[in-house]
C-alpha positions in Angstrom: -64.6 209.8 5.9 -62.3 211.9 3.7 -62.6 212.0 -0.1 -59.7 210.6 -2.1 -58.8 214.1 -3.2 -59.0 215.8 0.2 -57.6 213.9 3.2 -56.8 216.8 5.5 -58.5 216.9 8.9 -57.3 220.4 9.9 -57.4 223.8 8.3 -53.9 224.9 7.1 -52.5 228.4 7.6 -49.9 229.7 5.1 -46.9 230.7 7.1 -43.2 230.9 6.3 -41.0 230.3 9.4 -37.3 229.1 9.5 -37.0 225.4 10.1 -34.2 222.9 10.3 -34.9 219.2 9.7 -32.8 216.5 11.3 -32.8 213.2 9.4 -31.9 209.9 11.2 -29.9 207.7 11.5 -26.9 209.9 10.6 -28.4 213.0 12.2 -27.8 215.1 9.1 -29.5 218.5 9.0 -31.1 220.6 6.3 -32.3 224.2 6.6 -35.7 224.9 5.2 -38.9 226.9 5.9 -42.5 226.1 6.6 -45.0 226.6 3.8 -48.1 226.0 6.0 -49.1 224.8 9.4 -52.1 223.2 10.9 -53.2 221.7 14.2 -52.0 218.3 13.0 -48.8 219.0 11.1 -46.9 221.2 8.7 -45.6 221.4 5.1 -42.0 222.3 4.3 -39.6 222.2 1.3 -36.7 219.7 1.2 -33.9 218.6 -1.2 -34.7 215.0 -0.2 -37.6 212.8 -1.3 -38.6 211.3 2.0 -40.7 208.2 2.2 -44.0 208.3 4.0 -43.6 206.9 7.6 -40.1 208.3 8.1 -39.6 210.0 11.4 -37.8 213.4 11.4 -37.0 216.0 14.0 -38.1 219.5 13.2 -36.1 222.3 14.8 -37.9 225.6 15.1 -35.8 228.6 16.3 -37.6 231.1 18.4 -35.6 234.1 19.7 -32.9 232.5 21.8 -34.5 229.0 22.0 -34.7 226.0 19.7 -37.8 223.8 19.9 -37.4 220.2 18.7 -40.5 218.5 17.4 -40.8 214.9 16.3 -42.9 214.4 13.2 -43.8 211.6 10.8 -43.7 212.1 7.0 -47.2 211.7 5.6 -46.7 212.6 1.9 -44.1 213.9 -0.5 -44.5 215.6 -3.9 -42.3 217.5 -6.4 -42.5 221.2 -6.0 -43.9 222.8 -9.1 -41.9 226.1 -8.8 -38.6 224.5 -7.9 -38.3 221.0 -9.5 -35.2 220.2 -7.5 -37.2 220.5 -4.2 -39.9 218.3 -2.6 -42.9 219.4 -0.6 -42.9 217.3 2.5 -46.1 217.0 4.6 -45.6 215.8 8.2 -47.9 215.1 11.1 -46.9 215.9 14.6 -45.9 212.8 16.6 -47.5 213.9 19.8 -50.2 216.4 20.9 -47.7 218.2 23.0 -45.7 218.9 19.8 -48.7 220.5 18.1 -49.2 222.7 21.1 -45.5 223.8 21.0 -46.0 224.8 17.3 -49.1 226.8 18.2 -47.2 228.7 20.8 -44.3 229.3 18.4 -46.7 230.6 15.7 -48.4 233.0 18.2 -45.0 234.4 19.2 -44.0 234.9 15.6 -47.3 236.7 14.9 -46.9 238.9 18.0 -43.4 239.8 17.0 -44.6 240.7 13.4 -47.4 242.7 15.0 -44.8 244.5 17.2 -42.8 245.5 14.2 -45.9 246.9 12.3 -47.2 248.8 15.4 -43.7 250.2 16.0 -43.7 251.7 12.5 -47.3 252.9 12.8 -46.7 254.6 16.2 -43.2 255.9 15.3 -41.8 254.4 18.4 -40.3 251.0 19.4 -43.0 249.0 21.0 -41.7 246.4 23.5 -42.6 242.8 23.0 -44.6 242.9 26.2 -46.7 245.9 25.0 -47.2 244.3 21.6 -48.2 241.0 23.3 -50.7 242.7 25.5 -52.3 244.5 22.5 -52.2 241.4 20.3 -53.8 239.2 22.9 -56.7 241.7 23.5 -57.3 242.1 19.7 -56.6 238.6 18.2 -56.3 235.8 20.7 -59.9 234.6 20.4 -59.8 234.7 16.6 -56.5 232.9 16.6 -57.9 230.3 18.9 -60.9 229.7 16.6 -58.7 229.7 13.5 -56.2 227.2 14.8 -58.3 224.9 17.0 -61.5 225.4 15.0 -63.9 225.8 17.9 -65.4 228.4 20.1 -64.9 228.3 23.8 -67.9 228.4 26.1 -68.2 231.3 28.5 
């Protein structure tokens, strides 16, 4: 059972990725960014005060693709730094959506790693080279951080 103060079931990772939120029924969109992501959902900023239970579609751009993820609003609170904005916590509607977000997060991390390694090595590293290095160095740690378990060998 969770305490009244802490109801989270999953570890949250602070990450800032571009995000577009589609609100039904008029299908209006708002651009935003993630504040943190977990296995079960994410937190983002919005100009709207959404009620818990509302279903939204999150659109996460990744290179030349746009991933659409259905989510349910779990909680809303005023943002302390920007009082005209709200912090919206959502849970992923399906397990497959959580998996999509994990893949997107890994690709963003690999691209960031590619940029850093390109600067360090004074040459442009391809995404494939960076991906191979990143997987060798960090994939097991990322797996434990995100999914919170160790795989049996």
